[in-house]
mmCIF file of the N, C-alpha and C atoms, coordinates in Angstrom:
data_MODEL
# 
_entry.id   MODEL 
# 
loop_
_atom_site.group_PDB 
_atom_site.id 
_atom_site.type_symbol 
_atom_site.label_atom_id 
_atom_site.label_alt_id 
_atom_site.label_comp_id 
_atom_site.label_asym_id 
_atom_site.label_entity_id 
_atom_site.label_seq_id 
_atom_site.pdbx_PDB_ins_code 
_atom_site.Cartn_x 
_atom_site.Cartn_y 
_atom_site.Cartn_z 
_atom_site.occupancy 
_atom_site.B_iso_or_equiv 
_atom_site.pdbx_formal_charge 
_atom_site.auth_seq_id 
_atom_site.auth_comp_id 
_atom_site.auth_asym_id 
_atom_site.auth_atom_id 
_atom_site.pdbx_PDB_model_num 
ATOM 1   N N  . MET A 1 1  ? 123.493 173.563 150.325 1.00 0.00 ? 1  MET A N  1 
ATOM 2   C CA . MET A 1 1  ? 123.240 174.276 150.229 1.00 0.00 ? 1  MET A CA 1 
ATOM 3   C C  . MET A 1 1  ? 123.054 175.539 151.045 1.00 0.00 ? 1  MET A C  1 
ATOM 4   N N  . VAL A 1 2  ? 122.850 176.709 150.558 1.00 0.00 ? 2  VAL A N  1 
ATOM 5   C CA . VAL A 1 2  ? 122.445 177.635 151.219 1.00 0.00 ? 2  VAL A CA 1 
ATOM 6   C C  . VAL A 1 2  ? 121.869 178.733 150.705 1.00 0.00 ? 2  VAL A C  1 
ATOM 7   N N  . GLU A 1 3  ? 120.851 179.479 151.445 1.00 0.00 ? 3  GLU A N  1 
ATOM 8   C CA . GLU A 1 3  ? 120.199 180.351 150.783 1.00 0.00 ? 3  GLU A CA 1 
ATOM 9   C C  . GLU A 1 3  ? 120.775 181.404 151.599 1.00 0.00 ? 3  GLU A C  1 
ATOM 10  N N  . VAL A 1 4  ? 120.681 183.305 150.672 1.00 0.00 ? 4  VAL A N  1 
ATOM 11  C CA . VAL A 1 4  ? 120.499 184.003 151.226 1.00 0.00 ? 4  VAL A CA 1 
ATOM 12  C C  . VAL A 1 4  ? 119.251 184.730 150.643 1.00 0.00 ? 4  VAL A C  1 
ATOM 13  N N  . GLU A 1 5  ? 118.852 185.923 151.696 1.00 0.00 ? 5  GLU A N  1 
ATOM 14  C CA . GLU A 1 5  ? 117.417 186.752 151.129 1.00 0.00 ? 5  GLU A CA 1 
ATOM 15  C C  . GLU A 1 5  ? 118.244 187.506 150.843 1.00 0.00 ? 5  GLU A C  1 
ATOM 16  N N  . ARG A 1 6  ? 117.551 188.358 149.935 1.00 0.00 ? 6  ARG A N  1 
ATOM 17  C CA . ARG A 1 6  ? 118.127 190.418 148.960 1.00 0.00 ? 6  ARG A CA 1 
ATOM 18  C C  . ARG A 1 6  ? 120.271 189.742 149.328 1.00 0.00 ? 6  ARG A C  1 
ATOM 19  N N  . PRO A 1 7  ? 120.229 189.191 148.441 1.00 0.00 ? 7  PRO A N  1 
ATOM 20  C CA . PRO A 1 7  ? 122.013 188.901 148.443 1.00 0.00 ? 7  PRO A CA 1 
ATOM 21  C C  . PRO A 1 7  ? 122.284 190.062 147.725 1.00 0.00 ? 7  PRO A C  1 
ATOM 22  N N  . ASP A 1 8  ? 122.944 191.184 148.047 1.00 0.00 ? 8  ASP A N  1 
ATOM 23  C CA . ASP A 1 8  ? 124.312 191.812 147.288 1.00 0.00 ? 8  ASP A CA 1 
ATOM 24  C C  . ASP A 1 8  ? 124.630 191.513 146.036 1.00 0.00 ? 8  ASP A C  1 
ATOM 25  N N  . ALA A 1 9  ? 124.765 192.532 144.858 1.00 0.00 ? 9  ALA A N  1 
ATOM 26  C CA . ALA A 1 9  ? 124.585 191.762 143.347 1.00 0.00 ? 9  ALA A CA 1 
ATOM 27  C C  . ALA A 1 9  ? 126.429 191.423 143.063 1.00 0.00 ? 9  ALA A C  1 
ATOM 28  N N  . ASN A 1 10 ? 126.826 190.980 142.569 1.00 0.00 ? 10 ASN A N  1 
ATOM 29  C CA . ASN A 1 10 ? 128.249 190.371 142.760 1.00 0.00 ? 10 ASN A CA 1 
ATOM 30  C C  . ASN A 1 10 ? 129.317 190.633 144.007 1.00 0.00 ? 10 ASN A C  1 
ATOM 31  N N  . THR A 1 11 ? 128.166 189.870 145.154 1.00 0.00 ? 11 THR A N  1 
ATOM 32  C CA . THR A 1 11 ? 129.481 189.507 146.102 1.00 0.00 ? 11 THR A CA 1 
ATOM 33  C C  . THR A 1 11 ? 128.610 187.916 145.905 1.00 0.00 ? 11 THR A C  1 
ATOM 34  N N  . ALA A 1 12 ? 130.181 186.841 146.133 1.00 0.00 ? 12 ALA A N  1 
ATOM 35  C CA . ALA A 1 12 ? 129.638 185.160 145.526 1.00 0.00 ? 12 ALA A CA 1 
ATOM 36  C C  . ALA A 1 12 ? 129.312 185.340 147.035 1.00 0.00 ? 12 ALA A C  1 
ATOM 37  N N  . ILE A 1 13 ? 127.990 183.789 146.866 1.00 0.00 ? 13 ILE A N  1 
ATOM 38  C CA . ILE A 1 13 ? 127.682 183.017 147.520 1.00 0.00 ? 13 ILE A CA 1 
ATOM 39  C C  . ILE A 1 13 ? 128.192 181.308 148.122 1.00 0.00 ? 13 ILE A C  1 
ATOM 40  N N  . VAL A 1 14 ? 128.511 181.235 148.406 1.00 0.00 ? 14 VAL A N  1 
ATOM 41  C CA . VAL A 1 14 ? 129.335 179.198 148.631 1.00 0.00 ? 14 VAL A CA 1 
ATOM 42  C C  . VAL A 1 14 ? 128.427 178.933 149.341 1.00 0.00 ? 14 VAL A C  1 
ATOM 43  N N  . ALA A 1 15 ? 128.397 177.048 148.417 1.00 0.00 ? 15 ALA A N  1 
ATOM 44  C CA . ALA A 1 15 ? 127.415 176.341 148.940 1.00 0.00 ? 15 ALA A CA 1 
ATOM 45  C C  . ALA A 1 15 ? 129.184 175.680 149.348 1.00 0.00 ? 15 ALA A C  1 
ATOM 46  N N  . ALA A 1 16 ? 129.176 174.253 150.078 1.00 0.00 ? 16 ALA A N  1 
ATOM 47  C CA . ALA A 1 16 ? 129.830 173.646 149.867 1.00 0.00 ? 16 ALA A CA 1 
ATOM 48  C C  . ALA A 1 16 ? 130.184 172.322 150.205 1.00 0.00 ? 16 ALA A C  1 
ATOM 49  N N  . VAL A 1 17 ? 129.859 171.266 149.243 1.00 0.00 ? 17 VAL A N  1 
ATOM 50  C CA . VAL A 1 17 ? 129.440 169.055 150.819 1.00 0.00 ? 17 VAL A CA 1 
ATOM 51  C C  . VAL A 1 17 ? 130.575 168.937 150.180 1.00 0.00 ? 17 VAL A C  1 
ATOM 52  N N  . ASP A 1 18 ? 130.920 167.371 151.415 1.00 0.00 ? 18 ASP A N  1 
ATOM 53  C CA . ASP A 1 18 ? 131.692 167.145 151.845 1.00 0.00 ? 18 ASP A CA 1 
ATOM 54  C C  . ASP A 1 18 ? 131.456 165.188 151.483 1.00 0.00 ? 18 ASP A C  1 
ATOM 55  N N  . CYS A 1 19 ? 132.180 163.790 151.062 1.00 0.00 ? 19 CYS A N  1 
ATOM 56  C CA . CYS A 1 19 ? 132.182 162.827 150.959 1.00 0.00 ? 19 CYS A CA 1 
ATOM 57  C C  . CYS A 1 19 ? 132.015 162.637 152.530 1.00 0.00 ? 19 CYS A C  1 
ATOM 58  N N  . LEU A 1 20 ? 131.932 161.335 153.102 1.00 0.00 ? 20 LEU A N  1 
ATOM 59  C CA . LEU A 1 20 ? 132.135 160.428 153.950 1.00 0.00 ? 20 LEU A CA 1 
ATOM 60  C C  . LEU A 1 20 ? 133.344 159.845 153.672 1.00 0.00 ? 20 LEU A C  1 
ATOM 61  N N  . ALA A 1 21 ? 134.101 160.117 155.618 1.00 0.00 ? 21 ALA A N  1 
ATOM 62  C CA . ALA A 1 21 ? 135.263 159.895 155.228 1.00 0.00 ? 21 ALA A CA 1 
ATOM 63  C C  . ALA A 1 21 ? 135.246 158.417 154.220 1.00 0.00 ? 21 ALA A C  1 
ATOM 64  N N  . GLY A 1 22 ? 136.562 158.674 154.012 1.00 0.00 ? 22 GLY A N  1 
ATOM 65  C CA . GLY A 1 22 ? 136.760 157.307 152.983 1.00 0.00 ? 22 GLY A CA 1 
ATOM 66  C C  . GLY A 1 22 ? 136.740 157.083 151.790 1.00 0.00 ? 22 GLY A C  1 
ATOM 67  N N  . GLU A 1 23 ? 136.085 158.249 150.883 1.00 0.00 ? 23 GLU A N  1 
ATOM 68  C CA . GLU A 1 23 ? 134.789 158.269 150.033 1.00 0.00 ? 23 GLU A CA 1 
ATOM 69  C C  . GLU A 1 23 ? 135.754 158.759 149.426 1.00 0.00 ? 23 GLU A C  1 
ATOM 70  N N  . GLN A 1 24 ? 135.818 158.881 147.631 1.00 0.00 ? 24 GLN A N  1 
ATOM 71  C CA . GLN A 1 24 ? 136.468 159.570 146.689 1.00 0.00 ? 24 GLN A CA 1 
ATOM 72  C C  . GLN A 1 24 ? 135.002 160.607 146.208 1.00 0.00 ? 24 GLN A C  1 
ATOM 73  N N  . VAL A 1 25 ? 135.134 161.205 146.052 1.00 0.00 ? 25 VAL A N  1 
ATOM 74  C CA . VAL A 1 25 ? 134.738 162.433 145.112 1.00 0.00 ? 25 VAL A CA 1 
ATOM 75  C C  . VAL A 1 25 ? 134.850 162.101 142.770 1.00 0.00 ? 25 VAL A C  1 
ATOM 76  N N  . ILE A 1 26 ? 134.425 161.651 142.995 1.00 0.00 ? 26 ILE A N  1 
ATOM 77  C CA . ILE A 1 26 ? 133.821 160.946 141.613 1.00 0.00 ? 26 ILE A CA 1 
ATOM 78  C C  . ILE A 1 26 ? 133.116 162.278 139.985 1.00 0.00 ? 26 ILE A C  1 
ATOM 79  N N  . GLY A 1 27 ? 132.408 163.428 140.852 1.00 0.00 ? 27 GLY A N  1 
ATOM 80  C CA . GLY A 1 27 ? 131.521 163.990 140.503 1.00 0.00 ? 27 GLY A CA 1 
ATOM 81  C C  . GLY A 1 27 ? 131.175 165.374 141.211 1.00 0.00 ? 27 GLY A C  1 
ATOM 82  N N  . GLY A 1 28 ? 130.705 165.720 140.556 1.00 0.00 ? 28 GLY A N  1 
ATOM 83  C CA . GLY A 1 28 ? 129.119 166.769 141.182 1.00 0.00 ? 28 GLY A CA 1 
ATOM 84  C C  . GLY A 1 28 ? 129.000 168.422 140.599 1.00 0.00 ? 28 GLY A C  1 
ATOM 85  N N  . GLY A 1 29 ? 128.237 169.291 140.706 1.00 0.00 ? 29 GLY A N  1 
ATOM 86  C CA . GLY A 1 29 ? 127.528 169.950 140.261 1.00 0.00 ? 29 GLY A CA 1 
ATOM 87  C C  . GLY A 1 29 ? 127.079 171.068 141.504 1.00 0.00 ? 29 GLY A C  1 
ATOM 88  N N  . THR A 1 30 ? 126.625 171.987 140.340 1.00 0.00 ? 30 THR A N  1 
ATOM 89  C CA . THR A 1 30 ? 126.083 173.513 141.102 1.00 0.00 ? 30 THR A CA 1 
ATOM 90  C C  . THR A 1 30 ? 125.338 174.035 140.416 1.00 0.00 ? 30 THR A C  1 
ATOM 91  N N  . THR A 1 31 ? 124.062 173.949 141.475 1.00 0.00 ? 31 THR A N  1 
ATOM 92  C CA . THR A 1 31 ? 122.606 174.740 141.049 1.00 0.00 ? 31 THR A CA 1 
ATOM 93  C C  . THR A 1 31 ? 122.304 175.955 141.740 1.00 0.00 ? 31 THR A C  1 
ATOM 94  N N  . VAL A 1 32 ? 121.680 176.972 141.176 1.00 0.00 ? 32 VAL A N  1 
ATOM 95  C CA . VAL A 1 32 ? 121.339 178.418 141.867 1.00 0.00 ? 32 VAL A CA 1 
ATOM 96  C C  . VAL A 1 32 ? 120.030 178.571 141.331 1.00 0.00 ? 32 VAL A C  1 
ATOM 97  N N  . SER A 1 33 ? 118.333 179.431 142.245 1.00 0.00 ? 33 SER A N  1 
ATOM 98  C CA . SER A 1 33 ? 118.236 179.741 142.029 1.00 0.00 ? 33 SER A CA 1 
ATOM 99  C C  . SER A 1 33 ? 117.439 180.056 143.033 1.00 0.00 ? 33 SER A C  1 
ATOM 100 N N  . ALA A 1 34 ? 116.465 181.049 142.578 1.00 0.00 ? 34 ALA A N  1 
ATOM 101 C CA . ALA A 1 34 ? 115.272 182.043 143.476 1.00 0.00 ? 34 ALA A CA 1 
ATOM 102 C C  . ALA A 1 34 ? 114.231 181.243 144.334 1.00 0.00 ? 34 ALA A C  1 
ATOM 103 N N  . THR A 1 35 ? 113.797 182.634 145.490 1.00 0.00 ? 35 THR A N  1 
ATOM 104 C CA . THR A 1 35 ? 112.500 181.486 146.158 1.00 0.00 ? 35 THR A CA 1 
ATOM 105 C C  . THR A 1 35 ? 111.334 181.752 144.845 1.00 0.00 ? 35 THR A C  1 
ATOM 106 N N  . ASP A 1 36 ? 111.361 182.977 144.129 1.00 0.00 ? 36 ASP A N  1 
ATOM 107 C CA . ASP A 1 36 ? 110.717 183.682 143.424 1.00 0.00 ? 36 ASP A CA 1 
ATOM 108 C C  . ASP A 1 36 ? 111.002 183.277 141.546 1.00 0.00 ? 36 ASP A C  1 
ATOM 109 N N  . PRO A 1 37 ? 110.247 182.459 141.558 1.00 0.00 ? 37 PRO A N  1 
ATOM 110 C CA . PRO A 1 37 ? 111.049 181.670 139.863 1.00 0.00 ? 37 PRO A CA 1 
ATOM 111 C C  . PRO A 1 37 ? 111.212 182.869 138.698 1.00 0.00 ? 37 PRO A C  1 
ATOM 112 N N  . THR A 1 38 ? 110.350 183.923 138.819 1.00 0.00 ? 38 THR A N  1 
ATOM 113 C CA . THR A 1 38 ? 110.419 184.948 138.113 1.00 0.00 ? 38 THR A CA 1 
ATOM 114 C C  . THR A 1 38 ? 111.476 185.815 138.196 1.00 0.00 ? 38 THR A C  1 
ATOM 115 N N  . GLU A 1 39 ? 112.628 185.755 139.566 1.00 0.00 ? 39 GLU A N  1 
ATOM 116 C CA . GLU A 1 39 ? 113.882 185.998 140.010 1.00 0.00 ? 39 GLU A CA 1 
ATOM 117 C C  . GLU A 1 39 ? 114.310 185.492 138.350 1.00 0.00 ? 39 GLU A C  1 
ATOM 118 N N  . THR A 1 40 ? 115.224 186.162 138.136 1.00 0.00 ? 40 THR A N  1 
ATOM 119 C CA . THR A 1 40 ? 117.081 185.414 136.913 1.00 0.00 ? 40 THR A CA 1 
ATOM 120 C C  . THR A 1 40 ? 118.219 186.327 137.246 1.00 0.00 ? 40 THR A C  1 
ATOM 121 N N  . ARG A 1 41 ? 118.258 186.817 138.313 1.00 0.00 ? 41 ARG A N  1 
ATOM 122 C CA . ARG A 1 41 ? 119.833 188.119 138.006 1.00 0.00 ? 41 ARG A CA 1 
ATOM 123 C C  . ARG A 1 41 ? 120.291 187.157 138.832 1.00 0.00 ? 41 ARG A C  1 
ATOM 124 N N  . PHE A 1 42 ? 121.432 186.008 138.472 1.00 0.00 ? 42 PHE A N  1 
ATOM 125 C CA . PHE A 1 42 ? 122.205 185.947 139.145 1.00 0.00 ? 42 PHE A CA 1 
ATOM 126 C C  . PHE A 1 42 ? 122.224 184.410 137.538 1.00 0.00 ? 42 PHE A C  1 
ATOM 127 N N  . HIS A 1 43 ? 123.978 184.127 139.116 1.00 0.00 ? 43 HIS A N  1 
ATOM 128 C CA . HIS A 1 43 ? 124.532 183.053 138.647 1.00 0.00 ? 43 HIS A CA 1 
ATOM 129 C C  . HIS A 1 43 ? 126.082 182.249 138.454 1.00 0.00 ? 43 HIS A C  1 
ATOM 130 N N  . VAL A 1 44 ? 125.960 181.093 138.632 1.00 0.00 ? 44 VAL A N  1 
ATOM 131 C CA . VAL A 1 44 ? 127.673 180.383 138.926 1.00 0.00 ? 44 VAL A CA 1 
ATOM 132 C C  . VAL A 1 44 ? 128.721 181.218 138.209 1.00 0.00 ? 44 VAL A C  1 
ATOM 133 N N  . LEU A 1 45 ? 128.994 181.276 139.086 1.00 0.00 ? 45 LEU A N  1 
ATOM 134 C CA . LEU A 1 45 ? 130.866 182.312 139.399 1.00 0.00 ? 45 LEU A CA 1 
ATOM 135 C C  . LEU A 1 45 ? 131.690 180.940 138.839 1.00 0.00 ? 45 LEU A C  1 
ATOM 136 N N  . SER A 1 46 ? 131.715 179.050 140.327 1.00 0.00 ? 46 SER A N  1 
ATOM 137 C CA . SER A 1 46 ? 132.774 178.242 139.627 1.00 0.00 ? 46 SER A CA 1 
ATOM 138 C C  . SER A 1 46 ? 132.356 176.899 139.896 1.00 0.00 ? 46 SER A C  1 
ATOM 139 N N  . SER A 1 47 ? 132.188 175.958 139.634 1.00 0.00 ? 47 SER A N  1 
ATOM 140 C CA . SER A 1 47 ? 131.722 175.487 140.256 1.00 0.00 ? 47 SER A CA 1 
ATOM 141 C C  . SER A 1 47 ? 132.655 173.906 139.824 1.00 0.00 ? 47 SER A C  1 
ATOM 142 N N  . GLY A 1 48 ? 133.143 173.416 141.096 1.00 0.00 ? 48 GLY A N  1 
ATOM 143 C CA . GLY A 1 48 ? 134.603 171.589 140.974 1.00 0.00 ? 48 GLY A CA 1 
ATOM 144 C C  . GLY A 1 48 ? 134.737 171.368 142.121 1.00 0.00 ? 48 GLY A C  1 
ATOM 145 N N  . PRO A 1 49 ? 135.670 170.202 141.738 1.00 0.00 ? 49 PRO A N  1 
ATOM 146 C CA . PRO A 1 49 ? 136.070 169.386 143.383 1.00 0.00 ? 49 PRO A CA 1 
ATOM 147 C C  . PRO A 1 49 ? 137.157 169.291 143.922 1.00 0.00 ? 49 PRO A C  1 
ATOM 148 N N  . THR A 1 50 ? 137.455 169.702 145.448 1.00 0.00 ? 50 THR A N  1 
ATOM 149 C CA . THR A 1 50 ? 138.276 170.084 146.250 1.00 0.00 ? 50 THR A CA 1 
ATOM 150 C C  . THR A 1 50 ? 138.460 168.492 146.610 1.00 0.00 ? 50 THR A C  1 
ATOM 151 N N  . PRO A 1 51 ? 139.415 168.720 147.270 1.00 0.00 ? 51 PRO A N  1 
ATOM 152 C CA . PRO A 1 51 ? 139.860 167.625 147.876 1.00 0.00 ? 51 PRO A CA 1 
ATOM 153 C C  . PRO A 1 51 ? 139.163 166.798 148.488 1.00 0.00 ? 51 PRO A C  1 
ATOM 154 N N  . THR A 1 52 ? 138.113 166.920 148.840 1.00 0.00 ? 52 THR A N  1 
ATOM 155 C CA . THR A 1 52 ? 137.416 165.931 149.643 1.00 0.00 ? 52 THR A CA 1 
ATOM 156 C C  . THR A 1 52 ? 135.895 166.618 149.571 1.00 0.00 ? 52 THR A C  1 
ATOM 157 N N  . GLY A 1 53 ? 134.945 167.087 148.653 1.00 0.00 ? 53 GLY A N  1 
ATOM 158 C CA . GLY A 1 53 ? 133.718 167.052 148.103 1.00 0.00 ? 53 GLY A CA 1 
ATOM 159 C C  . GLY A 1 53 ? 133.623 168.146 146.932 1.00 0.00 ? 53 GLY A C  1 
ATOM 160 N N  . TRP A 1 54 ? 132.563 169.410 147.305 1.00 0.00 ? 54 TRP A N  1 
ATOM 161 C CA . TRP A 1 54 ? 132.741 169.744 145.747 1.00 0.00 ? 54 TRP A CA 1 
ATOM 162 C C  . TRP A 1 54 ? 132.525 171.260 146.433 1.00 0.00 ? 54 TRP A C  1 
ATOM 163 N N  . LEU A 1 55 ? 132.825 172.452 145.884 1.00 0.00 ? 55 LEU A N  1 
ATOM 164 C CA . LEU A 1 55 ? 132.576 174.084 145.463 1.00 0.00 ? 55 LEU A CA 1 
ATOM 165 C C  . LEU A 1 55 ? 131.902 174.147 145.002 1.00 0.00 ? 55 LEU A C  1 
ATOM 166 N N  . GLY A 1 56 ? 130.990 175.412 144.753 1.00 0.00 ? 56 GLY A N  1 
ATOM 167 C CA . GLY A 1 56 ? 130.379 175.802 143.989 1.00 0.00 ? 56 GLY A CA 1 
ATOM 168 C C  . GLY A 1 56 ? 129.386 177.784 144.440 1.00 0.00 ? 56 GLY A C  1 
ATOM 169 N N  . MET A 1 57 ? 130.051 178.484 143.735 1.00 0.00 ? 57 MET A N  1 
ATOM 170 C CA . MET A 1 57 ? 130.196 180.257 143.958 1.00 0.00 ? 57 MET A CA 1 
ATOM 171 C C  . MET A 1 57 ? 129.073 179.715 143.063 1.00 0.00 ? 57 MET A C  1 
ATOM 172 N N  . ALA A 1 58 ? 128.087 181.045 143.593 1.00 0.00 ? 58 ALA A N  1 
ATOM 173 C CA . ALA A 1 58 ? 127.128 181.901 142.584 1.00 0.00 ? 58 ALA A CA 1 
ATOM 174 C C  . ALA A 1 58 ? 127.404 183.512 143.278 1.00 0.00 ? 58 ALA A C  1 
ATOM 175 N N  . ALA A 1 59 ? 126.349 184.382 142.412 1.00 0.00 ? 59 ALA A N  1 
ATOM 176 C CA . ALA A 1 59 ? 126.633 185.921 142.334 1.00 0.00 ? 59 ALA A CA 1 
ATOM 177 C C  . ALA A 1 59 ? 124.817 185.935 141.845 1.00 0.00 ? 59 ALA A C  1 
ATOM 178 N N  . ALA A 1 60 ? 124.797 187.273 142.221 1.00 0.00 ? 60 ALA A N  1 
ATOM 179 C CA . ALA A 1 60 ? 123.469 187.666 142.179 1.00 0.00 ? 60 ALA A CA 1 
ATOM 180 C C  . ALA A 1 60 ? 123.487 189.418 141.624 1.00 0.00 ? 60 ALA A C  1 
ATOM 181 N N  . THR A 1 61 ? 122.894 189.288 140.314 1.00 0.00 ? 61 THR A N  1 
ATOM 182 C CA . THR A 1 61 ? 124.126 190.121 138.690 1.00 0.00 ? 61 THR A CA 1 
ATOM 183 C C  . THR A 1 61 ? 122.950 191.925 138.995 1.00 0.00 ? 61 THR A C  1 
ATOM 184 N N  . GLY A 1 62 ? 122.060 191.237 140.555 1.00 0.00 ? 62 GLY A N  1 
ATOM 185 C CA . GLY A 1 62 ? 121.029 192.197 140.262 1.00 0.00 ? 62 GLY A CA 1 
ATOM 186 C C  . GLY A 1 62 ? 119.973 192.415 141.263 1.00 0.00 ? 62 GLY A C  1 
ATOM 187 N N  . ARG A 1 63 ? 119.755 193.601 142.422 1.00 0.00 ? 63 ARG A N  1 
ATOM 188 C CA . ARG A 1 63 ? 119.260 193.523 143.713 1.00 0.00 ? 63 ARG A CA 1 
ATOM 189 C C  . ARG A 1 63 ? 117.758 192.802 143.609 1.00 0.00 ? 63 ARG A C  1 
ATOM 190 N N  . PHE A 1 64 ? 117.829 191.574 144.362 1.00 0.00 ? 64 PHE A N  1 
ATOM 191 C CA . PHE A 1 64 ? 116.466 190.707 144.510 1.00 0.00 ? 64 PHE A CA 1 
ATOM 192 C C  . PHE A 1 64 ? 114.737 191.912 145.180 1.00 0.00 ? 64 PHE A C  1 
ATOM 193 N N  . GLY A 1 65 ? 114.497 191.432 144.872 1.00 0.00 ? 65 GLY A N  1 
ATOM 194 C CA . GLY A 1 65 ? 112.967 191.668 145.288 1.00 0.00 ? 65 GLY A CA 1 
ATOM 195 C C  . GLY A 1 65 ? 112.794 191.851 147.067 1.00 0.00 ? 65 GLY A C  1 
ATOM 196 N N  . PRO A 1 66 ? 111.901 192.071 148.154 1.00 0.00 ? 66 PRO A N  1 
ATOM 197 C CA . PRO A 1 66 ? 111.834 191.716 149.377 1.00 0.00 ? 66 PRO A CA 1 
ATOM 198 C C  . PRO A 1 66 ? 111.342 190.509 149.015 1.00 0.00 ? 66 PRO A C  1 
ATOM 199 N N  . GLY A 1 67 ? 112.040 189.881 150.128 1.00 0.00 ? 67 GLY A N  1 
ATOM 200 C CA . GLY A 1 67 ? 111.531 188.863 150.581 1.00 0.00 ? 67 GLY A CA 1 
ATOM 201 C C  . GLY A 1 67 ? 111.779 187.595 149.910 1.00 0.00 ? 67 GLY A C  1 
ATOM 202 N N  . VAL A 1 68 ? 113.163 188.165 149.043 1.00 0.00 ? 68 VAL A N  1 
ATOM 203 C CA . VAL A 1 68 ? 112.987 186.622 147.898 1.00 0.00 ? 68 VAL A CA 1 
ATOM 204 C C  . VAL A 1 68 ? 115.050 186.620 147.804 1.00 0.00 ? 68 VAL A C  1 
ATOM 205 N N  . SER A 1 69 ? 115.297 184.876 147.916 1.00 0.00 ? 69 SER A N  1 
ATOM 206 C CA . SER A 1 69 ? 116.227 185.038 148.944 1.00 0.00 ? 69 SER A CA 1 
ATOM 207 C C  . SER A 1 69 ? 116.967 184.284 147.307 1.00 0.00 ? 69 SER A C  1 
ATOM 208 N N  . MET A 1 70 ? 118.215 183.991 147.624 1.00 0.00 ? 70 MET A N  1 
ATOM 209 C CA . MET A 1 70 ? 119.091 183.197 146.324 1.00 0.00 ? 70 MET A CA 1 
ATOM 210 C C  . MET A 1 70 ? 119.774 181.974 146.611 1.00 0.00 ? 70 MET A C  1 
ATOM 211 N N  . ILE A 1 71 ? 119.397 180.432 146.291 1.00 0.00 ? 71 ILE A N  1 
ATOM 212 C CA . ILE A 1 71 ? 119.794 179.071 146.769 1.00 0.00 ? 71 ILE A CA 1 
ATOM 213 C C  . ILE A 1 71 ? 120.925 178.893 146.011 1.00 0.00 ? 71 ILE A C  1 
ATOM 214 N N  . VAL A 1 72 ? 121.631 179.005 146.627 1.00 0.00 ? 72 VAL A N  1 
ATOM 215 C CA . VAL A 1 72 ? 123.225 178.164 146.086 1.00 0.00 ? 72 VAL A CA 1 
ATOM 216 C C  . VAL A 1 72 ? 123.303 176.490 146.329 1.00 0.00 ? 72 VAL A C  1 
ATOM 217 N N  . THR A 1 73 ? 122.819 175.249 146.250 1.00 0.00 ? 73 THR A N  1 
ATOM 218 C CA . THR A 1 73 ? 122.823 174.109 146.090 1.00 0.00 ? 73 THR A CA 1 
ATOM 219 C C  . THR A 1 73 ? 123.569 173.243 145.311 1.00 0.00 ? 73 THR A C  1 
ATOM 220 N N  . ALA A 1 74 ? 125.333 173.303 146.298 1.00 0.00 ? 74 ALA A N  1 
ATOM 221 C CA . ALA A 1 74 ? 126.864 171.983 145.354 1.00 0.00 ? 74 ALA A CA 1 
ATOM 222 C C  . ALA A 1 74 ? 125.914 170.744 145.427 1.00 0.00 ? 74 ALA A C  1 
ATOM 223 N N  . THR A 1 75 ? 126.495 170.050 144.538 1.00 0.00 ? 75 THR A N  1 
ATOM 224 C CA . THR A 1 75 ? 126.078 167.829 145.104 1.00 0.00 ? 75 THR A CA 1 
ATOM 225 C C  . THR A 1 75 ? 127.392 167.590 144.883 1.00 0.00 ? 75 THR A C  1 
ATOM 226 N N  . VAL A 1 76 ? 127.147 166.308 145.213 1.00 0.00 ? 76 VAL A N  1 
ATOM 227 C CA . VAL A 1 76 ? 129.104 165.675 145.362 1.00 0.00 ? 76 VAL A CA 1 
ATOM 228 C C  . VAL A 1 76 ? 128.371 164.255 145.112 1.00 0.00 ? 76 VAL A C  1 
ATOM 229 N N  . TYR A 1 77 ? 129.412 163.546 144.173 1.00 0.00 ? 77 TYR A N  1 
ATOM 230 C CA . TYR A 1 77 ? 128.594 162.037 143.671 1.00 0.00 ? 77 TYR A CA 1 
ATOM 231 C C  . TYR A 1 77 ? 129.957 161.503 144.433 1.00 0.00 ? 77 TYR A C  1 
ATOM 232 N N  . CYS A 1 78 ? 130.346 160.418 145.486 1.00 0.00 ? 78 CYS A N  1 
ATOM 233 C CA . CYS A 1 78 ? 131.103 159.595 146.024 1.00 0.00 ? 78 CYS A CA 1 
ATOM 234 C C  . CYS A 1 78 ? 130.599 158.375 145.731 1.00 0.00 ? 78 CYS A C  1 
ATOM 235 N N  . LEU A 1 79 ? 132.321 157.677 145.684 1.00 0.00 ? 79 LEU A N  1 
ATOM 236 C CA . LEU A 1 79 ? 132.546 156.809 145.621 1.00 0.00 ? 79 LEU A CA 1 
ATOM 237 C C  . LEU A 1 79 ? 133.251 155.792 146.889 1.00 0.00 ? 79 LEU A C  1 
ATOM 238 N N  . GLY A 1 80 ? 132.513 155.118 147.437 1.00 0.00 ? 80 GLY A N  1 
ATOM 239 C CA . GLY A 1 80 ? 132.776 153.904 148.302 1.00 0.00 ? 80 GLY A CA 1 
ATOM 240 C C  . GLY A 1 80 ? 134.449 153.501 148.477 1.00 0.00 ? 80 GLY A C  1 
ATOM 241 N N  . SER A 1 81 ? 134.626 153.086 149.645 1.00 0.00 ? 81 SER A N  1 
ATOM 242 C CA . SER A 1 81 ? 136.271 152.232 149.155 1.00 0.00 ? 81 SER A CA 1 
ATOM 243 C C  . SER A 1 81 ? 135.955 150.883 149.522 1.00 0.00 ? 81 SER A C  1 
# 
């Protein structure tokens, strides 16, 4: 999870998570939200697997209000060997 207060518009915020050593990536996803639930000026740019985990990128589409943060969360599902 990555949290950025008042992110710049159109600047990618990257969240990444890895499986434990010896595990295999079997799925995952990316979510984006704001600390103010009325803030909706954001979107996911990409979400996909890496060789060891999951990588997500999101960006704000406009300037957030004072004290409002954007939260990007990457989730990975792993299979142990």
